C-alpha positions as CSV (number, residue, x, y, z in Angstrom):
1,M,0.0,0.0,0.1
2,I,2.8,2.4,0.9
3,M,4.3,1.7,-2.2
4,K,1.6,2.0,-4.2
5,Q,1.3,5.2,-2.2
6,T,4.5,6.5,-3.6
7,I,3.8,5.8,-7.0
8,R,0.7,7.4,-7.2
9,R,2.1,10.5,-5.4
10,A,5.4,10.5,-7.9
11,V,3.0,10.7,-10.9
12,T,0.5,13.2,-9.7
13,R,4.3,15.6,-9.2
14,T,5.4,14.5,-12.8
15,L,1.9,15.1,-14.4
16,A,1.6,18.7,-12.7
17,V,5.2,20.0,-13.7
18,S,5.0,18.4,-16.9
19,T,1.5,20.3,-17.4
20,L,3.0,23.7,-16.5
21,L,6.3,23.2,-18.6
22,V,4.5,22.1,-21.7
23,G,2.3,25.4,-21.5
24,A,5.3,27.4,-21.4
25,A,6.4,25.6,-24.4
26,A,3.8,26.3,-26.2
27,C,2.5,22.7,-26.8
28,S,5.7,21.3,-28.4
29,D,5.4,17.9,-29.4
30,K,9.1,17.4,-29.1
31,F,9.4,19.1,-25.4
32,L,9.0,15.6,-23.7
33,A,10.8,13.8,-26.5
34,V,14.3,12.0,-24.7
35,T,17.2,9.3,-26.3
36,N,17.5,6.5,-23.0
37,P,20.9,7.6,-22.1
38,N,21.5,3.9,-20.7
39,I,21.4,2.4,-24.2
40,I,25.6,2.2,-25.4
41,D,25.4,1.3,-29.2
42,A,28.9,-0.3,-29.5
43,S,29.8,1.0,-33.1
44,T,30.1,4.2,-31.8
45,V,32.6,3.7,-29.1
46,D,36.4,4.5,-29.8
47,P,38.2,1.3,-29.0
48,T,40.8,3.4,-27.5
49,S,40.0,6.0,-25.1
50,G,36.3,5.3,-25.1
51,A,37.2,1.8,-23.7
52,A,39.0,3.3,-21.2
53,T,36.5,5.8,-19.9
54,L,33.8,3.2,-19.5
55,S,36.2,0.4,-17.6
56,A,37.2,3.1,-15.3
57,S,33.3,4.0,-14.6
58,A,32.8,0.3,-14.1
59,Q,35.6,0.8,-11.4
60,Q,34.0,3.1,-9.6
61,N,30.6,2.1,-9.5
62,F,32.5,-1.2,-7.9
63,A,34.1,1.2,-5.3
64,T,30.4,3.0,-4.6
65,A,28.9,-0.8,-4.6
66,V,31.0,-2.4,-1.7
67,G,30.8,1.2,0.1
68,W,27.2,0.3,0.7
69,L,27.5,-3.1,0.9
70,S,30.2,-3.0,3.9
71,M,28.1,-0.9,6.1
72,Y,25.1,-3.0,5.3
73,S,26.8,-6.3,5.9
74,G,28.6,-4.4,9.0
75,W,25.0,-4.2,10.7
76,F,24.2,-7.9,9.1
77,A,26.8,-9.9,10.8
78,G,27.4,-7.9,14.2
79,E,30.6,-5.6,13.3
80,A,28.4,-2.6,13.5
81,N,24.9,-1.6,15.9
82,V,22.2,0.4,13.4
83,S,22.1,4.0,15.4
84,D,19.7,4.6,12.7
85,T,16.1,5.4,12.6
86,F,15.6,3.6,8.9
87,P,13.3,1.0,9.5
88,T,14.9,-0.6,6.6
89,R,18.2,-0.3,7.9
90,N,17.3,-1.9,11.0
91,E,15.9,-5.0,9.4
92,F,19.4,-5.2,8.6
93,G,20.6,-5.4,11.6
94,F,18.2,-7.6,13.6
95,R,18.1,-10.2,10.1
96,L,14.7,-10.1,9.1
97,V,15.0,-8.4,5.7
98,V,11.5,-8.6,3.7
99,P,11.7,-8.8,-0.4
100,E,10.2,-5.2,-0.6
101,N,12.8,-3.6,1.9
102,G,13.6,-0.3,0.1
103,S,17.1,-0.2,1.0
104,L,17.7,-3.6,0.1
105,Q,17.1,-2.8,-3.9
106,S,18.3,1.0,-3.9
107,D,21.2,1.0,-1.5
108,L,22.5,-2.8,-2.1
109,W,21.3,-4.7,-5.3
110,A,20.8,-1.6,-8.2
111,P,24.3,-0.6,-7.2
112,I,26.4,-4.1,-7.3
113,S,24.0,-4.9,-10.4
114,L,25.2,-1.9,-11.8
115,A,29.3,-2.7,-11.3
116,A,28.7,-6.0,-12.7
117,A,26.7,-4.9,-15.7
118,S,29.2,-2.3,-16.4
119,S,31.6,-4.0,-16.7
120,K,29.9,-6.6,-19.2
121,I,29.8,-3.3,-21.4
122,V,33.5,-3.1,-21.8
123,L,33.8,-7.0,-21.9
124,D,31.4,-7.1,-24.9
125,L,33.2,-4.5,-27.3
126,T,35.6,-5.8,-29.7
127,L,39.3,-4.1,-28.6
128,P,42.4,-4.3,-30.0
129,T,45.0,-6.6,-28.5
130,P,42.6,-8.5,-26.3
131,T,44.5,-10.8,-24.8
132,T,46.5,-7.7,-22.7
133,N,44.2,-4.9,-23.0
134,I,44.0,-3.6,-19.7
135,N,40.8,-2.5,-20.0
136,I,39.8,-6.3,-20.6
137,A,41.4,-6.7,-17.1
138,R,40.0,-4.1,-15.4
139,A,36.5,-4.8,-16.8
140,A,36.7,-8.7,-15.8
141,T,38.2,-7.9,-12.4
142,F,35.4,-5.9,-11.0
143,R,32.8,-8.0,-13.1
144,G,34.3,-10.7,-11.3
145,F,34.3,-9.0,-7.7
146,A,31.0,-7.5,-8.2
147,I,29.6,-11.3,-8.7
148,L,31.4,-12.1,-5.9
149,F,29.7,-10.2,-3.3
150,M,26.6,-11.0,-5.0
151,A,27.2,-14.5,-4.0
152,T,28.7,-13.7,-0.7
153,D,26.2,-11.3,0.6
154,F,22.7,-12.4,-1.1
155,C,21.2,-16.0,-1.0
156,T,20.6,-16.4,-5.0
157,G,21.4,-13.7,-7.7
158,A,21.0,-12.7,-11.5
159,L,23.1,-11.0,-14.0
160,S,21.6,-8.8,-16.8
161,S,18.0,-10.6,-16.3
162,G,19.1,-14.1,-16.2
163,P,17.7,-16.8,-14.8
164,E,17.8,-17.1,-11.0
165,L,21.1,-18.6,-9.7
166,T,22.8,-20.3,-6.7
167,T,25.5,-19.3,-4.7
168,A,27.9,-21.9,-6.4
169,Q,26.6,-21.1,-9.6
170,M,27.7,-17.2,-9.4
171,L,30.7,-18.1,-7.4
172,D,32.2,-20.2,-10.6
173,S,31.3,-17.2,-12.6
174,A,32.9,-14.9,-10.1
175,I,36.1,-17.5,-10.8
176,F,35.7,-17.4,-14.0
177,W,36.1,-13.5,-14.5
178,L,38.7,-12.9,-12.1
179,G,40.9,-15.7,-13.8
180,K,40.3,-13.5,-16.8
181,G,41.5,-10.3,-14.9
182,I,44.7,-12.6,-14.0
183,D,45.6,-13.5,-17.0
184,V,45.0,-10.6,-19.1
185,G,46.4,-8.0,-16.1
186,T,49.5,-10.6,-16.5
187,A,49.9,-10.9,-20.0
188,N,49.6,-6.5,-19.9
189,A,52.1,-6.5,-17.7
190,T,52.3,-3.0,-16.9
191,T,52.1,-1.8,-13.1
192,D,48.5,-1.5,-13.3
193,G,47.8,-4.5,-14.9
194,I,50.0,-6.7,-12.7
195,A,48.2,-4.9,-9.7
196,M,45.0,-5.9,-11.2
197,A,45.9,-9.5,-12.1
198,N,46.8,-9.7,-8.2
199,A,44.6,-8.3,-6.9
200,A,42.3,-10.6,-8.9
201,R,43.7,-13.7,-7.7
202,V,43.2,-12.9,-4.2
203,G,39.6,-12.3,-5.0
204,R,39.5,-15.6,-6.8
205,A,41.1,-16.8,-4.0
206,R,38.6,-15.8,-1.6
207,A,35.9,-17.2,-4.2
208,K,37.7,-20.5,-4.1
209,L,37.3,-20.6,-0.3
210,Q,34.1,-20.3,-0.1
211,K,33.1,-22.6,-2.8
212,G,35.1,-25.3,-0.7
213,D,37.8,-25.7,-3.3
214,K,40.7,-25.1,-0.2
215,A,43.7,-26.4,-2.6
216,G,42.4,-23.8,-5.3
217,A,42.4,-21.3,-3.0
218,A,45.9,-22.2,-1.0
219,T,47.3,-21.8,-4.5
220,D,46.1,-18.7,-5.6
221,A,47.2,-17.4,-1.8
222,A,50.4,-18.5,-2.1
223,A,51.1,-17.1,-5.5
224,T,50.3,-13.6,-3.9
225,P,53.3,-11.4,-3.8
226,A,54.6,-10.3,-0.3
227,G,53.4,-6.9,1.1
228,F,51.1,-6.5,-1.8
229,V,47.9,-4.2,-1.1
230,Y,45.2,-3.1,-3.5
231,N,42.9,-0.2,-2.5
232,L,39.8,1.1,-3.7
233,R,40.4,4.7,-3.9
234,Y,37.7,7.3,-3.1
235,T,37.6,10.9,-3.6
236,D,36.3,14.1,-1.5
237,D,34.0,15.5,-3.9
238,L,31.5,17.9,-2.0
239,T,28.9,17.6,-5.0
240,N,29.4,13.8,-5.6
241,R,29.9,12.5,-2.4
242,T,27.6,9.5,-2.2
243,R,29.0,8.3,-5.5
244,L,32.8,9.0,-5.0
245,A,33.3,9.3,-1.2
246,N,34.1,6.6,1.4
247,R,30.8,5.5,2.5
248,L,32.1,4.3,6.3
249,Y,33.3,7.5,6.7
250,Q,30.1,9.3,5.5
251,F,28.1,7.4,7.6
252,S,29.7,7.6,10.6
253,F,30.8,11.3,10.4
254,D,28.0,13.0,8.4
255,R,25.1,11.0,9.3
256,G,26.2,8.8,13.2
257,S,24.3,5.2,11.5
258,I,27.4,3.1,12.4
259,S,28.0,2.5,15.7
260,V,31.0,-0.1,16.6
261,A,29.3,-3.4,18.2
262,P,30.2,-4.7,21.9
263,A,32.8,-7.2,20.6
264,F,35.0,-5.0,18.4
265,R,35.6,-2.5,21.1
266,V,38.8,-3.7,21.5
267,T,41.5,-2.1,23.6
268,N,45.1,-1.3,22.5
269,D,44.7,-2.3,18.7
270,P,45.4,0.0,15.9
271,R,43.9,-2.1,13.8
272,L,40.1,-0.8,15.0
273,T,39.6,2.5,16.7
274,Y,37.1,4.5,17.4
275,N,36.2,7.4,19.7
276,P,34.7,6.7,23.4
277,A,30.8,6.7,24.1
278,D,28.9,9.6,23.0
279,K,32.1,11.5,21.6
280,G,32.2,11.8,18.1
281,T,31.9,14.5,15.7
282,A,28.1,13.1,14.5
283,Q,25.0,12.7,16.3
284,P,23.7,9.3,15.9
285,P,20.0,10.1,14.4
286,D,18.2,7.2,16.9
287,V,19.2,6.4,20.1
288,V,21.7,3.4,20.7
289,P,21.6,1.2,23.9
290,G,24.9,1.2,25.6
291,G,26.3,4.7,23.8
292,W,27.2,5.3,20.2
293,F,31.1,4.5,19.1
294,Q,32.2,6.3,16.4
295,Q,34.8,4.0,14.0
296,T,37.9,6.1,13.7
297,K,39.4,3.2,11.2
298,F,38.2,5.4,8.0
299,T,39.3,9.2,8.3
300,G,37.9,11.3,5.8
301,Y,36.0,11.0,3.0
302,A,39.0,9.8,0.6
303,S,39.7,7.2,3.1
304,A,41.0,4.1,0.8
305,L,38.9,0.9,1.0
306,R,41.4,-2.0,0.9
307,L,40.2,-4.4,-1.6
308,A,42.5,-7.8,-1.8
309,S,46.4,-7.8,0.4
310,K,48.7,-10.2,1.0
311,L,47.6,-10.4,4.2
312,E,44.2,-11.5,3.1
313,A,45.8,-14.5,1.5
314,D,47.6,-15.4,4.2
315,Y,44.4,-15.4,6.1
316,I,43.1,-17.6,3.5
317,A,45.9,-19.9,3.4
318,A,45.8,-20.5,6.9
319,E,42.1,-21.2,6.8
320,A,42.5,-23.6,3.8
321,S,45.3,-25.6,5.7
322,G,42.5,-26.3,8.5
323,N,45.9,-27.2,10.7
324,A,46.3,-25.7,14.0
325,P,50.0,-25.1,14.4
326,T,49.8,-23.0,11.0
327,M,46.6,-20.8,11.7
328,L,48.4,-20.5,15.7
329,T,51.6,-19.1,13.6
330,L,49.5,-16.3,11.9
331,I,47.1,-15.5,15.0
332,N,50.1,-15.1,17.2
333,A,52.1,-13.0,14.5
334,R,49.5,-10.5,13.8
335,R,48.7,-10.2,17.2
336,T,52.5,-9.9,18.3
337,A,52.3,-7.0,15.9
338,N,48.9,-5.5,17.4
339,N,50.2,-4.9,20.8
340,Q,48.1,-8.4,21.7
341,A,49.1,-11.3,24.0
342,V,49.7,-14.5,22.1
343,Y,46.6,-16.5,22.0
344,A,46.5,-18.5,25.3
345,G,43.2,-20.8,24.4
346,A,42.4,-24.2,23.6
347,T,44.7,-25.5,20.4
348,D,42.2,-27.5,18.7
349,N,41.2,-27.1,15.1
350,A,37.7,-25.8,16.0
351,S,39.0,-23.5,19.0
352,V,42.0,-22.0,16.7
353,M,40.2,-22.0,13.9
354,T,36.9,-19.3,15.7
355,E,40.5,-17.3,16.7
356,L,41.9,-17.1,13.5
357,Y,38.1,-15.8,12.2
358,N,38.5,-13.3,15.4
359,Q,41.5,-12.1,14.2
360,R,40.3,-11.8,10.6
361,G,37.5,-10.0,11.6
362,I,39.0,-7.4,13.2
363,E,42.0,-7.0,10.3
364,F,39.1,-6.7,8.0
365,Y,36.9,-4.6,9.5
366,L,33.8,-3.1,7.8
367,E,35.9,-4.5,4.7
368,G,32.7,-6.6,3.5
369,R,34.2,-9.9,5.0
370,R,32.5,-10.8,8.1
371,L,28.8,-11.9,6.1
372,A,30.9,-14.1,3.8
373,D,32.9,-15.7,6.9
374,Y,29.7,-16.3,8.7
375,R,28.0,-17.9,5.5
376,R,31.0,-20.3,5.0
377,S,31.6,-21.4,8.9
378,P,28.7,-20.0,10.7
379,S,30.2,-21.7,14.2
380,S,33.3,-20.3,13.9
381,V,32.2,-16.6,13.9
382,S,31.9,-15.4,17.1
383,N,29.8,-12.8,18.8
384,I,26.6,-13.3,16.1
385,T,23.4,-12.4,17.6
386,P,21.5,-16.2,17.9
387,A,18.0,-16.1,16.5
388,G,15.1,-15.2,18.4
389,A,17.1,-13.2,20.7
390,P,16.2,-9.6,21.4
391,Y,17.3,-6.7,18.8
392,F,19.7,-4.4,21.1
393,K,17.1,-1.5,21.0
394,P,13.8,-2.1,22.1
395,G,10.6,-1.5,20.1
396,Y,11.4,-3.6,17.0
397,A,11.3,-7.8,16.0
398,N,13.7,-10.4,17.6
399,T,16.6,-11.3,15.7
400,G,16.0,-13.4,12.8
401,T,17.3,-16.8,11.4
402,Q,18.8,-14.9,7.8
403,T,21.9,-15.6,6.6
404,C,22.0,-13.8,3.6
405,Y,19.9,-11.0,2.4
406,P,16.8,-12.0,0.0
407,L,16.6,-11.0,-4.2
408,P,14.6,-7.5,-3.7
409,R,11.0,-7.8,-5.0
410,Q,11.9,-5.4,-8.1
411,E,14.0,-8.3,-9.4
412,R,11.4,-10.9,-9.4
413,D,8.8,-8.7,-10.5
414,N,10.7,-6.9,-13.6
415,N,13.0,-9.9,-14.6
416,P,11.6,-12.1,-17.6
417,N,13.4,-14.8,-16.5
418,M,12.0,-14.7,-12.6
419,K,8.4,-13.8,-13.2
420,T,5.7,-16.9,-11.8
421,N,2.8,-15.3,-13.7
């Protein structure tokens, strides 16, 4: 009913404005004629400069989408408390996201679908030197990452109005495109190409681990060079912060929607920093029981967001080994490097795996990894509110059973391969 009323109001406003403008234009029959800006004729694209613009745009589409995804999965997987009044955002906090949730469509599914689709535009072009073309390497890498995030965060997926795909099918698609990014980026042999290939390699290791191919994940992780880091870059552009700025900073310092969850208020650890309770430079729209803790990991609109690194590859390799001594070596190295005492808990494989996930959670806080961890090995992820437990804020439903997001109603209603009537 709310959706119908919203549409009716929007149509009424549009008709009213159109009537006034048409009158002012002396009823010109061309006034409302428009050209669809979303259709690109491949024959009109310059295969050199045009492809570069399109591939860079696809990369930015992905960077924008990942900012949204990292924030929402932070709420969903217990990294952050929702200090926002939006009911649609709180649904992620208590894990009862309905397909009609407006934020599910506008903030998550639409942006990541755009990232995947805009990358495909480049990949569908006939470009010169396709085995070494940096634009193909870039488009394949970010199409692969976009599909990987779809696979880890959503229960099922769809690409380009195609049929509904399982998580395994989405992961297979991500692995394919990330593999192409590796091959073309490596053959390109420039600094940018090699960086793209290494980022894609870490992404493929992540996808293989998620699928259960531990040997394949370990192989890709081992091939990642020491010291490698690939960051998504953001810009402080006052006129376009929603697209170009770091989303985690924006929703911490402009709108205080993110509050560091209790389990992540670690002390004396430089990997995860935050302001004291209720001392941030923004104020939360909603009251947060127990206090609002503003993250300070991301310190500006232009703060980078880590997408891939040798550090993540090391965590993937340790997990893939399934070997407690191997995992403990990495755990204690990371604890020591970050002012923490060495691990002193139980040393059976399950306990050590939980500690590996604990360290990984601190390491990649608000970087969009924890929901994938939760789906891959729920027993290893600590401090997830159990199903049926009260939400941390009064007046809302108890915590649900969801472990991933449903496809939005808009996708099912508009995708010709999903319509049921």
